[in-house]
N, C-alpha and C positions, 0 to 999 in steps of 0.2 A: 343825540340818537332819536329822541321823541319826535323832533321836527322832521327828521329824515323819514322815519316810518310813516308819519301822517302824510307827508308830501307824496311818498311812493304809493300809499293807499289811494289817495285822491286821483293820482295819475292813472292807476290801473283799474279803477272801478268801472269805467265804461265797458271795457272788454268783458269783465265778469258779468255785468248786468245784461249783456246781450245774449247770454246763454239761455236757451229755452228750458233747460233743466233747473234753472233757479227756482227754488221752492216758493210757494205762495203763502203758506201759513205756518212755516217753520223758520226759526232763526238760523242763520248761516253767516259765515264771515263775509265782510264786504269784498275782500280779495284774499288770496293766499290760503293758508291752512288753519283749520280749527280742530282742537281736540277737547280735553276735559272741561266740563263746566266747573267754575270756581267761585268762591265768595258769594254764594247765593244768600240773600237776606232781604228783608223788607224793613224800611225805616221811613217814618213820616208819610206812610201811604204810598211809597215808591218801592217797587221791587227792583233789585239790582242783580243782574245776571252777568257775571264775568266768565271768561273762557280762555283757555290756552290758545294763543294766536301767534302766527308767523305770517305777517302780510307780505313778506319778501319772497316767499317760495311756497307754491301749492303742495309740494311734497314734504313739507316740514322745514326744519332749520332752527335758527335761534329764536326762542319763544319769549313773548311777554304775555300780557293779559289784554284781550279785547273787552268791551263793555257795552251792554245794552241796559236800558232801564225802561220801566213801564208802570203806569198807574192803573191800567185796566186790562192788560193782556191782549189789547187790540191795536193800540198805537205804541210803538217803541221808539226810543231815542237811541241812536247809535253815537256813542261818545268818542271823542278823540282818544288816541292811544296815549296812556299816561304811565302805565306800569311796564317798564322795559328793563332789560338787563344792563344797568348802567352804573353799578357799584361793585366794589370788591367782594360783596356778599353774594352776588348773583350774576357775575359777568358772563356766564355761559347759559343763562336761562332763568327767567322767572317761572318756576315750575308750579305745579298745582298746589292749591290751598283753599282756605275756607274763611268764613266770617263768624264772629260772635258779637252780638250787640249787648253792651252792658253799660248802664248809667248814661244812656243817650249817646254813646260812642260806639262806632263800629270798629272792632279789633280784628284785623286781618292777620292770618298766619299762612306762610307759604314756604316751599322748598326753594332755596337758592342753589343753583347748580354751578359748580366751579370745576373745570378740568385743569389740573396742574400740568405744567410742562414736563416732558419726559416720555419715556417708553412705558406706558401703562395700559392695562386692560380696561380700566375705569369701572370694573365690577368689584374687584377685590382690593384695588389700589388706585391711587391717582385722582380720586374725585372728592371734592368737598360737597357734602349734602347737608346744607345748613337749614335750620328752622329760623326764619326771619319773621318780623312782624312790622306792621305800620297801622295807623289809625286814621279814621275819618269821622267827621261830624255829619256829613251829608252824602257820602258815597261818591262824591265828585272830586273833591280836593283831598289830598292825602299828606300825611306827615312824612318825615324822613324814615327810611327803612332802618330797622335795628335788629341785631342778631340776639337770639335767646338760646340757641343750642348749636354746637358744632360736632364734628366727628367724634371728638374725645368724650362727648357727653353720652354717647350710645354705649351699650354693652360691648365688651371687647370682641365678642364672637360675631359681630355684625359685619356684613360686607359693606361696600360703599353704596348700596341701594337701601336707603331709609328715607322715606319721603311721604308727601301728601298729608300734612297735618289737618286734623278735624277736632274741634273742641266740643266737649259735652260737660254740662254742669249738673251736679247732684249734691244736695245737702250743703250748699255753700262752698263746695270744692270743685275746681275745674280739672277736667281730665282731657289730655290730648292723646289721640290715637294716631299712630304712624305706621304705614305699611313698611314691611321689612323683609330682608333676605339675609340669612346667616351665611357665614363662610362655608358651611356644609350644605348650602343650597336648600335650605328649609324655609318655607314661607310662614310668616306669623305677623302679629300686631304687637307693637310696643306701646305701653300705656305710661304716660307721665302725668304728674299731678301738680297743681299749683293753687295757692290761696289768693293770688293777685294778678294772674295772667302775665306776670313778668318773670318770676323765678320758678323753674320747673325741675322736679326731681323724678328719677325713675321710680315707677310704681309696680308694674307687672308686665307679664307677657300673656297674650291670648293666642293659643295655638291648639292644634289637635294632638291627641296622643300619638297617632301615626302621621308621618309627613303627608301633607296635602298640597302639592305643588312647591315650587322653589321660591316664589315671590308672591306676597299679597299686596296688591296696589289699592289705592283710593279707598281707604277705610272711612266709614261713617257710622258713628255710634249714636243712637237716639232711643228714646222711649216712646212707645206708641201703644195705646189701648192696654196699658199695664204690663207691656212686655218690652224688654231691652233687645234691640236689634243691632246687629253689626253687619252692615253692607261691606263687601270687599270684592276685589277682582283677582282671584288666584291665577297665577301663571304656572304652566308646567303640570297641569292635572291631566292624566291620561283619560281618553274616552272610555266610557263603560256602556256598551250597547248604544242606546240612543241618548244617553246622558253625556254632557260635556262635549258636544260636537264641534264647538268653536275652538280655535287655536288657544285663546285665552278665555277664561270663564267670567261670569258675573253672577252675583247672588248674595245670599245672606245666611248668617247663623243667628239663632236665638241665644242670648247670653243668660246663663243661669247662675244665680248667686249675686251677692252684693259686690260693688266695685271695691269697697274697703276690705273685703275678705276674699276667699277663694272663688274663682269664676271658672265655669266650664262652658263649652260651646256645643250646641246641638249639631245634628247633621246639617250639611250644606244644602241649601235649596236654590236652584237656578231662578233668576228673576226674569230674564227675557231670553227666549230661545232662538232669536233671529240672527241674521248674519251681521247686523250692524247695531250693536248696543254694547257700551262699555263705560266705565268710570262714572257711574251715577252719583249724584250728590243731592242731599235733601236739605230742607230748612222748614221751619214752622212759620206760617204767615200770621197776619193779625187776626184772622178768623179762627186760628187754632188748627188749621189744616197742615198736615205733613205733606209737603210737595216735593216731588222728585223730578229732576231733569237729567237725562243721560246724554252721552256723546253718541250720535248716530254715526258710528264708525268703529273700527277695531284696528289696532296696530299689527304690523308684520304679516298681513294676510296675503294670499296669492291671487285674490280677485281684485278688480280695479274700479276706479271711478273716472269716467271719461271727461268729467268737468275739469280735470287738470288741464286739458287743452285750452280751456277758457280762463285759466289762472286762478282757480279756487277749488277747494275740496272740503267735504264733510259738512255736518250740520248738527243742531241740537234736537233732541226729541221734543215732542209736545210735553208741557208740564203735566205731571200725573199726580193725582191725590192717592195717598196710601192709607190703607186701613186693614184691620185683621178680621177675618171670619174664621172662628176657632183658632187654629194655630198656623194658618196660612196667610201670607201677606198678599193683599189684593192691590191692584193699581188700575186707574182709569183717568183719561184726560179730565182736567178740571172744568167746572161749569162755564168759565169764561171762554174756553175753547168751543164748547158746545153752542154757545150763543152766536158764534160766527156762521152757523149753518142756516140754510133755507130749505124748507120742505120742497121736495120735487116729486116723489112717488111713494105711495104706500098701497100695498095690495098683495095678491098672491101671484108669484111668478111661476108659471107652469114649467113642467119638466121640458128641458131642451129649448125653451123659449129664450131669445136673446133680448136683453134690455140694454139700450144704448144710453149711457149717462150723459154723453156729449161733452164731458169735461173730465180731466184726470183728477180734479180736486173735489172729492166727495167723501161723505161718511155713509156707509151702508151697514144696516143692521139686519142680520138673518135670524129668524126664529126657527129653531130646528127641532123636529120631532121624528128622528130617524136614527137608526144604528149605523148607517153608512151614507155618504154623500160625496159629491164632487162639485166644486165651485170653480169655474174658470173666470179669470179676471183680466181686464185689459188685454194685452196682446198675447202674453204667454205665461202668466202667473196662474198657479193652480193650488187650491186647497182640497185635499182628499182625505176622507176619514173612513177607516175600515178596521174592524177587529181591535178597537181601542187605540189606534195609532193615527194621529194627525200628521200628514205629510204636506209640507209646503215646498213647491217647486218653482223655479224660474228657468226660462230658456235663455235665448240670446240677450234678453233685457237684463239679465243678472250680471253680465260681464265677468263670468267665472263663478258666480254664486249659483249653486245647483239645488241642493235639498237640505232641509232641516226638519226634524221630527219632534213631536211631543206625545208621550204616552198619557192618555186621558180616558178615564173610565166612561164618562158621558159628556156630551156637548149639547147644550140647549140654546146658547146664543153665540153669535160671532159679530163683533163690531170691527169694521175695517175703515181706517182713516187713510185715504189715498191722496197724495199730493203729486205734483209734477214728477218728482223723482224719489218718492219714498212711499212705503206702506207701513203702518203701525196697526197690528191686529191684536184684538183683545178677546179672549175666549171666556165664556161664562161670566160676563160682566166684570172681567178683570182678574179671574183666577189664574190665567196664564196670559203671556204676552209674547209677541213675535214682531221684531222690527227689522226692516231691510231697506236698502236703497234699490231702486229699479229704474232702468234707463231704456224705455221704449220710445216709439215715435210720437206717442200721445194722440195718435189719430184714431185709434180703436179703443174707446173707453167703455167697454161693455161688461156685462155680468151675465153668465149663463150657469144653470144648475141642472143636474141630472134627475131631479125629482121636484115636484111642486113644493114651494116653500114660501112662507110669509117674509116679505122683504120691504124695508123702508130705506129710501135713498134721499139724502139731503146734500145739496151742493155746499161747498165751504168758501166763504169770502176770503179775500186777501188781507193779510196784515198791512198796516201802514207803518212805514219807517221814516222817522224824522232824523236827519243827519245834523248833528251839532258840530260845527266847524271849530277849529282852534280860534282863540281870541285874536282879533286883528285890529290894528289901528288905534288911534287915540281914544275912541269911544269905548273900547274894550267890550264891544258887544259881540254876541255870537250870531253868526249867520246860520240860518236853518234852511234845509231843503226838504220838501215833502216828496216822497217817492213811494210807489206801490210795487212790491215784488210779486 
């Protein structure tokens, strides 16, 4: 299976690479479908970025893990596909998972998906949703997969939707958080504990007193600035005014209490308010930074991505550093991303004056001293702020994406990272975020505002991708091909 997937990927890469909407400084699949980031970790100075991957079909399908690595966030290696559904533990999909580095070994945990034969709904019956593990010393070669939990190891009131393991260590004890859905359609997190990363026992549930959606996906538990944070993606949460506008949500709870004792969850806070952000995962790098990467996409939506016609779909967000200011989680692209930029313009842009960036790949910073404003971007994107409400709008370039809103008391800065087919917008230096795909002709890359405003614009360089081919020939040497997206 590995050989077939890699051969198919190589055969289809030219068609995908010819798409003008291929991103310049965001990671995306070589071909096919991408979704959740997985197994994020740094070892021996190399950051490993795995992701859910289906090279055979841009609309999804049987999934394994794709793999990029980088030493500097400017040059990336695209590795051959190695993690595929090729055992009885995961025959219908190597689903999402994470990495934990301990004693110079990377321990990976993931959900193995198995659909049993018969007439099943695969929600309440007929699905194996196993927690499997494997290890690596270098992030490149992997041990055999091994099972640590099966359906019977979960509480009896669980549906067949228990998945996405993430590991957290505290006081010498390992905790695994799993997203879950009960048979009564209530979303929550299951917590397991272990002293050795091999033997796991049920420990607790993390849930709200009142039901909050029917499924919590992609949990991530970590400590940051003295606070315990639980990221998760609830499904089935009803919209409340301008809150929860997406079909599925993304955000975080603060965890109050000790893991060994009773734990409670704060109110849920949305992490990104855009059309295309889901399944974020974090890790701590060698510098001590908590870095987040999200899937720049969303499942089951009614808007589209025209890149499917070229045989690929979706991308990963820019890596974002996380930190707290008071009790709010902030996020902003890491310094290495900022080092890709080149100064282009700095000054005062007058009201109704048009500034032509001449490229869709730029970082614009707006210094705002007004209670209301309108910023028009590219061909038909618009940011408008009035009466404490920020409205982001897309026209035809949204391919069905229309408007998203954020209620904000005051705006003093906006940072906008524009790529060929994406926008990542950060309000007040990372207090709020909004991520979307955008598909215009890229011929009109302009900025216009309805009032004078301080503006700085910087162009963004391309990433470099090295492709590491499968081992060939008696020499057992890897072929490498440099390419710029």
